[in-house]
C-alpha positions as a Markdown table, in Angstrom:
| # | Residue | x | y | z |
|---|---|---|---|---|
| 1 | Met | 12.3 | 10.0 | -3.7 |
| 2 | Glu | 11.3 | 11.2 | -0.2 |
| 3 | Arg | 8.2 | 12.4 | -1.7 |
| 4 | Phe | 7.5 | 9.1 | -3.2 |
| 5 | Ala | 8.3 | 7.4 | 0.1 |
| 6 | Arg | 5.9 | 9.5 | 1.9 |
| 7 | Ser | 3.3 | 8.9 | -0.6 |
| 8 | Trp | 3.7 | 5.4 | -0.3 |
| 9 | Asp | 3.4 | 5.6 | 3.4 |
| 10 | Leu | 0.1 | 7.2 | 3.1 |
| 11 | Ile | -1.0 | 4.3 | 0.5 |
| 12 | Lys | -0.1 | 1.8 | 3.3 |
| 13 | Ala | -2.0 | 3.8 | 6.0 |
| 14 | Cys | -5.0 | 3.6 | 3.4 |
| 15 | Phe | -4.6 | -0.2 | 3.2 |
| 16 | Gly | -4.8 | 0.0 | 7.0 |
| 17 | Val | -8.1 | 1.6 | 6.9 |
| 18 | Leu | -9.5 | -1.1 | 4.6 |
| 19 | Arg | -7.8 | -3.8 | 6.7 |
| 20 | Asp | -10.0 | -2.6 | 9.8 |
| 21 | Asp | -13.3 | -2.1 | 7.7 |
| 22 | Lys | -13.3 | -4.9 | 5.0 |
| 23 | Glu | -17.1 | -4.1 | 4.5 |
| 24 | Leu | -16.0 | -1.0 | 2.5 |
| 25 | Leu | -15.1 | -3.8 | -0.4 |
| 26 | Leu | -18.9 | -4.1 | -0.9 |
| 27 | Phe | -19.3 | -0.8 | -2.4 |
| 28 | Pro | -17.1 | -1.2 | -5.3 |
| 29 | Val | -18.6 | -4.8 | -5.8 |
| 30 | Leu | -22.2 | -3.3 | -5.9 |
| 31 | Ser | -21.0 | -0.4 | -8.2 |
| 32 | Gly | -19.3 | -2.7 | -10.6 |
| 33 | Ile | -22.5 | -4.9 | -10.8 |
| 34 | Ala | -24.8 | -2.0 | -11.2 |
| 35 | Ala | -22.4 | -0.5 | -14.1 |
| 36 | Ile | -22.4 | -3.8 | -15.8 |
| 37 | Met | -26.3 | -3.9 | -15.7 |
| 38 | Val | -26.4 | -0.3 | -17.2 |
| 39 | Leu | -23.9 | -1.3 | -19.8 |
| 40 | Ala | -26.1 | -4.5 | -20.8 |
| 41 | Thr | -29.2 | -2.2 | -21.0 |
| 42 | Phe | -27.6 | 0.4 | -23.3 |
| 43 | Ala | -25.4 | -2.1 | -25.4 |
| 44 | Leu | -27.6 | -2.5 | -28.4 |
| 45 | Pro | -28.3 | 1.3 | -29.0 |
| 46 | Leu | -24.6 | 2.0 | -28.3 |
| 47 | Val | -23.1 | -0.6 | -30.7 |
| 48 | Phe | -25.6 | -0.8 | -33.5 |
| 49 | Ala | -26.5 | 2.9 | -33.6 |
| 50 | Arg | -22.7 | 3.8 | -33.4 |
| 51 | Val | -23.8 | 6.6 | -31.0 |
| 52 | Phe | -20.2 | 8.0 | -30.6 |
| 53 | Asp | -19.2 | 7.7 | -34.2 |
| 54 | Asn | -21.8 | 9.8 | -36.1 |
| 55 | Gly | -21.3 | 13.3 | -34.8 |
| 56 | Phe | -23.6 | 15.6 | -32.9 |
| 57 | Met | -26.9 | 14.0 | -34.1 |
| 58 | Pro | -30.1 | 14.4 | -31.6 |
| 59 | Phe | -30.5 | 10.7 | -31.2 |
| 60 | Asn | -26.7 | 10.2 | -30.6 |
| 61 | Leu | -26.9 | 12.9 | -28.0 |
| 62 | Ile | -29.7 | 11.6 | -26.2 |
| 63 | Val | -28.7 | 8.1 | -26.0 |
| 64 | Gly | -25.2 | 8.9 | -24.9 |
| 65 | Phe | -26.4 | 11.4 | -22.3 |
| 66 | Leu | -28.8 | 8.7 | -20.8 |
| 67 | Phe | -26.0 | 6.1 | -20.9 |
| 68 | Tyr | -23.5 | 8.2 | -19.1 |
| 69 | Leu | -26.2 | 9.7 | -16.7 |
| 70 | Cys | -27.1 | 6.2 | -15.6 |
| 71 | Gln | -23.7 | 4.9 | -15.3 |
| 72 | Tyr | -22.3 | 7.8 | -13.4 |
| 73 | Ala | -25.3 | 7.9 | -11.1 |
| 74 | Val | -24.7 | 4.3 | -9.9 |
| 75 | Ile | -20.9 | 4.8 | -9.8 |
| 76 | Phe | -21.0 | 8.0 | -8.1 |
| 77 | Phe | -23.9 | 6.6 | -5.5 |
| 78 | Phe | -21.6 | 3.9 | -4.3 |
| 79 | Asn | -18.5 | 5.9 | -4.4 |
| 80 | Ser | -20.2 | 8.3 | -2.3 |
| 81 | Ala | -21.4 | 5.5 | 0.1 |
| 82 | Leu | -17.8 | 4.4 | 0.4 |
| 83 | Val | -16.3 | 7.8 | 0.9 |
| 84 | Gly | -18.8 | 8.4 | 3.4 |
| 85 | Ala | -17.8 | 5.4 | 5.4 |
| 86 | Ala | -14.3 | 6.0 | 4.9 |
| 87 | Leu | -14.7 | 9.5 | 6.4 |
| 88 | Ile | -16.4 | 8.0 | 9.5 |
| 89 | Arg | -13.6 | 5.9 | 10.1 |
| 90 | Leu | -11.1 | 8.6 | 9.6 |
| 91 | Arg | -13.0 | 10.7 | 12.3 |
| 92 | Gly | -12.6 | 7.6 | 14.7 |
| 93 | Gly | -15.9 | 5.9 | 14.1 |
| 94 | Ser | -16.7 | 2.4 | 13.2 |
| 95 | Pro | -18.8 | 2.4 | 10.1 |
| 96 | Thr | -21.1 | -0.1 | 8.9 |
| 97 | Phe | -22.3 | -0.9 | 5.1 |
| 98 | Ser | -25.6 | 0.7 | 6.1 |
| 99 | Asp | -23.9 | 3.8 | 7.3 |
| 100 | Gly | -22.4 | 4.4 | 4.1 |
| 101 | Ile | -25.7 | 3.9 | 2.2 |
| 102 | Ala | -27.4 | 6.2 | 4.4 |
| 103 | Val | -24.5 | 8.9 | 3.7 |
| 104 | Ala | -25.3 | 8.6 | 0.0 |
| 105 | Trp | -29.1 | 8.7 | 0.4 |
| 106 | Gln | -28.8 | 11.9 | 2.4 |
| 107 | His | -26.8 | 13.7 | -0.5 |
| 108 | Ile | -28.8 | 11.9 | -3.5 |
| 109 | Gly | -29.9 | 15.1 | -5.0 |
| 110 | Pro | -26.3 | 16.7 | -5.4 |
| 111 | Ile | -25.1 | 13.3 | -6.5 |
| 112 | Leu | -27.6 | 13.0 | -9.4 |
| 113 | Gly | -26.9 | 16.6 | -10.2 |
| 114 | Tyr | -23.2 | 15.9 | -10.4 |
| 115 | Ala | -23.9 | 12.7 | -12.6 |
| 116 | Ala | -25.9 | 14.9 | -15.0 |
| 117 | Ile | -23.0 | 17.4 | -15.1 |
| 118 | Ala | -20.4 | 14.5 | -15.7 |
| 119 | Ala | -22.6 | 13.0 | -18.2 |
| 120 | Thr | -22.9 | 16.2 | -20.3 |
| 121 | Val | -19.2 | 16.4 | -20.2 |
| 122 | Gly | -18.7 | 12.8 | -21.1 |
| 123 | Val | -20.9 | 13.2 | -24.1 |
| 124 | Leu | -19.0 | 16.3 | -25.3 |
| 125 | Leu | -15.6 | 14.5 | -24.8 |
| 126 | Lys | -16.7 | 11.5 | -26.4 |
| 127 | Met | -18.5 | 12.5 | -29.6 |
| 128 | Lys | -16.7 | 13.0 | -32.8 |
| 129 | Gly | -17.1 | 16.0 | -34.9 |
| 130 | Lys | -16.3 | 16.5 | -38.6 |
| 131 | Arg | -12.8 | 17.2 | -37.6 |
| 132 | Ser | -11.4 | 14.4 | -35.4 |
| 133 | Gly | -7.7 | 14.4 | -36.3 |
| 134 | Phe | -4.6 | 14.3 | -34.0 |
| 135 | Val | -5.1 | 17.8 | -32.9 |
| 136 | Ala | -8.8 | 17.4 | -32.1 |
| 137 | Asn | -8.3 | 14.2 | -30.2 |
| 138 | Ala | -5.2 | 15.7 | -28.4 |
| 139 | Val | -7.6 | 18.5 | -27.1 |
| 140 | Arg | -10.3 | 16.1 | -26.0 |
| 141 | Ser | -7.6 | 14.2 | -24.0 |
| 142 | Ile | -6.3 | 17.5 | -22.3 |
| 143 | Ala | -9.7 | 18.6 | -21.5 |
| 144 | Gly | -10.7 | 15.0 | -20.1 |
| 145 | Met | -7.5 | 15.2 | -18.0 |
| 146 | Ala | -8.1 | 18.6 | -16.7 |
| 147 | Trp | -11.8 | 17.6 | -15.8 |
| 148 | Thr | -10.4 | 14.5 | -14.0 |
| 149 | Leu | -8.1 | 16.5 | -11.8 |
| 150 | Ser | -10.7 | 19.3 | -11.2 |
| 151 | Thr | -13.2 | 16.9 | -10.1 |
| 152 | Phe | -10.7 | 14.7 | -8.1 |
| 153 | Leu | -12.5 | 15.7 | -4.7 |
| 154 | Val | -16.0 | 16.2 | -5.7 |
| 155 | Val | -17.3 | 13.0 | -4.1 |
| 156 | Pro | -15.8 | 13.9 | -0.6 |
| 157 | Val | -17.0 | 17.6 | -0.7 |
| 158 | Leu | -20.5 | 16.4 | -1.7 |
| 159 | Val | -21.0 | 13.9 | 1.2 |
| 160 | Ser | -19.2 | 16.5 | 3.8 |
| 161 | Gln | -20.9 | 19.8 | 2.8 |
| 162 | Lys | -24.2 | 21.0 | 2.0 |
| 163 | Leu | -23.3 | 22.2 | -1.4 |
| 164 | Gly | -24.8 | 21.7 | -5.1 |
| 165 | Pro | -22.7 | 20.0 | -7.8 |
| 166 | Ile | -21.6 | 23.1 | -9.3 |
| 167 | Asp | -20.4 | 24.6 | -6.0 |
| 168 | Ala | -18.9 | 21.1 | -5.2 |
| 169 | Ile | -16.8 | 21.2 | -8.4 |
| 170 | Lys | -15.6 | 24.6 | -7.6 |
| 171 | Glu | -14.5 | 23.5 | -4.0 |
| 172 | Ser | -12.8 | 20.4 | -5.4 |
| 173 | Ala | -10.8 | 22.5 | -7.8 |
| 174 | Gly | -10.0 | 24.8 | -5.0 |
| 175 | Leu | -8.8 | 22.3 | -2.5 |
| 176 | Leu | -6.8 | 20.6 | -5.2 |
| 177 | Lys | -4.8 | 23.8 | -5.8 |
| 178 | Lys | -4.1 | 24.0 | -2.2 |
| 179 | Thr | -2.7 | 20.3 | -2.2 |
| 180 | Trp | -0.8 | 20.2 | -5.6 |
| 181 | Gly | 1.9 | 18.1 | -4.3 |
| 182 | Glu | 2.3 | 14.3 | -3.5 |
| 183 | Asn | -1.2 | 13.9 | -3.8 |
| 184 | Leu | -1.0 | 13.5 | -7.6 |
| 185 | Ile | 2.0 | 11.2 | -7.1 |
| 186 | Gly | 0.1 | 9.0 | -4.8 |
| 187 | Thr | -3.0 | 8.8 | -7.1 |
| 188 | Ala | -0.5 | 8.2 | -9.9 |
| 189 | Gly | 1.2 | 5.6 | -7.7 |
| 190 | Leu | -1.9 | 3.7 | -7.2 |
| 191 | Trp | -2.7 | 3.5 | -11.0 |
| 192 | Leu | 0.9 | 2.6 | -11.7 |
| 193 | Gly | 1.2 | 0.1 | -8.9 |
| 194 | Phe | -2.0 | -1.7 | -9.4 |
| 195 | Gly | -1.4 | -1.6 | -13.2 |
| 196 | Ile | 2.0 | -3.3 | -12.7 |
| 197 | Ile | 0.3 | -6.0 | -10.3 |
| 198 | Ser | -2.4 | -6.6 | -12.6 |
| 199 | Phe | -0.1 | -7.0 | -15.5 |
| 200 | Leu | 2.1 | -9.5 | -13.6 |
| 201 | Tyr | -1.1 | -11.4 | -12.5 |
| 202 | Val | -2.5 | -11.6 | -16.1 |
| 203 | Leu | 1.0 | -12.8 | -17.3 |
| 204 | Ala | 1.3 | -15.4 | -14.4 |
| 205 | Ser | -2.3 | -16.6 | -15.2 |
| 206 | Leu | -1.8 | -17.1 | -19.0 |
| 207 | Val | 1.3 | -19.3 | -18.2 |
| 208 | Leu | -0.7 | -21.2 | -15.5 |
| 209 | Val | -3.7 | -21.6 | -17.8 |
| 210 | Phe | -1.5 | -22.7 | -20.6 |
| 211 | Ala | 0.2 | -25.4 | -18.5 |
| 212 | Ala | -3.1 | -26.6 | -17.2 |
| 213 | Ser | -4.3 | -27.1 | -20.7 |
| 214 | Ser | -1.8 | -29.7 | -21.1 |
| 215 | Val | -3.4 | -31.5 | -18.4 |
| 216 | Ser | -7.2 | -31.1 | -19.2 |
| 217 | Thr | -9.2 | -28.5 | -21.1 |
| 218 | Ala | -11.9 | -28.5 | -18.4 |
| 219 | Phe | -9.2 | -27.8 | -15.7 |
| 220 | Ala | -7.8 | -25.2 | -17.7 |
| 221 | Ile | -11.2 | -23.5 | -18.2 |
| 222 | Ala | -12.1 | -23.7 | -14.3 |
| 223 | Leu | -8.5 | -22.2 | -13.5 |
| 224 | Ala | -9.2 | -19.5 | -15.9 |
| 225 | Val | -12.5 | -18.5 | -14.3 |
| 226 | Val | -10.9 | -18.5 | -10.9 |
| 227 | Leu | -8.0 | -16.5 | -11.9 |
| 228 | Ala | -10.5 | -14.1 | -13.6 |
| 229 | Ile | -12.3 | -13.6 | -10.2 |
| 230 | Gly | -8.8 | -12.7 | -8.7 |
| 231 | Leu | -8.3 | -10.2 | -11.1 |
| 232 | Leu | -11.8 | -8.6 | -10.4 |
| 233 | Leu | -10.6 | -8.7 | -6.8 |
| 234 | Ile | -7.6 | -6.6 | -7.5 |
| 235 | Gly | -9.8 | -4.2 | -9.2 |
| 236 | Ile | -12.0 | -4.1 | -6.3 |
| 237 | Val | -9.2 | -3.4 | -3.8 |
| 238 | Lys | -7.8 | -0.6 | -6.1 |
| 239 | Ser | -11.2 | 1.0 | -6.2 |
| 240 | Ala | -11.7 | 1.0 | -2.4 |
| 241 | Ile | -8.2 | 2.3 | -1.7 |
| 242 | Ser | -8.4 | 5.0 | -4.3 |
| 243 | Ala | -11.5 | 6.4 | -2.5 |
| 244 | Ile | -9.8 | 6.0 | 1.0 |
| 245 | Tyr | -7.1 | 8.0 | -0.4 |
| 246 | Ala | -9.5 | 10.8 | -1.8 |
| 247 | Ala | -11.2 | 10.9 | 1.6 |
| 248 | Val | -7.8 | 11.3 | 3.3 |
| 249 | Leu | -6.8 | 14.2 | 1.1 |
| 250 | Tyr | -10.0 | 15.8 | 1.7 |
| 251 | Arg | -10.0 | 15.6 | 5.4 |
| 252 | Tyr | -6.7 | 17.2 | 5.6 |
| 253 | Ala | -6.9 | 19.7 | 2.9 |
| 254 | Ala | -10.4 | 20.8 | 4.3 |
| 255 | Asp | -9.8 | 20.7 | 8.0 |
| 256 | Gly | -5.9 | 20.6 | 8.4 |
| 257 | Gln | -6.4 | 17.8 | 10.6 |
| 258 | Ala | -4.7 | 14.5 | 10.5 |
| 259 | Pro | -7.3 | 11.5 | 10.4 |
| 260 | Asp | -6.9 | 8.6 | 13.0 |
| 261 | Gly | -4.2 | 6.3 | 12.0 |
| 262 | Phe | -2.2 | 9.2 | 10.1 |
| 263 | Asp | 0.7 | 11.0 | 11.1 |
| 264 | Ala | 0.2 | 14.7 | 11.3 |
| 265 | Gln | 3.7 | 15.5 | 10.2 |
| 266 | Gln | 3.5 | 13.1 | 7.5 |
| 267 | Leu | 0.5 | 14.6 | 6.1 |
| 268 | Glu | 2.0 | 18.1 | 6.5 |
| 269 | Leu | 4.9 | 17.1 | 4.5 |
| 270 | Ala | 2.9 | 15.2 | 1.9 |
| 271 | Phe | -0.1 | 17.4 | 1.4 |
| 272 | Gly | 1.6 | 20.7 | 2.4 |
| 273 | Arg | -0.8 | 23.8 | 1.4 |
| 274 | Lys | 0.8 | 25.6 | -1.6 |
């Protein structure tokens, strides 16, 4: 319980960073818009060609790879901008939106390289071979989880060090081994906490829309649109907090220093090197 309490304290401190720099919310907004545009561009080949259902055919591999490459490129770019701005704040600075974009542009080469690697992994994990039973699906799930954990700190590494994507992945895995404690509890807590909030929000929204439908259909539709925007805002905040949390973890794991606004002893207890 003490570990959960310390992780929650760190999450609250991350909310403090977001409160001081609300501009950070622009990065997940733009990332979401760009990702939707990429998805819309690839929607027809992905759906009608059944790219991920027909095995390792050349056309499927090319389309799947290009989709993941474009999707990851825009996501990693804006996530790098967000993490870069967050790291400036954690070092005591006062970042602007343009500061974050500048950080991402300075590391555009490694970001695109990492996107290419992630796209390759994504295609391999998504494609279904001739044997796609329970065991094969379980192996893919475990491999996907291992990949997610080992690359947890890649973006902070890329924007902080002059490393290529492969070396950044190695560095991320090494740093995660040193901090194999409440960092995972905190990350899981973010997913669980926002998951519960989203579930309760959707449940309450359905009740409100149902009640509004008895008054007016137009009113119910308008209310549903407003509530949908609210759900998107929850997702945006969650993305921003997750990136800040990764920046905090990286800063302490790499430098052994407590960022401004964070208690050094608290970080030592939560992210004590193993």
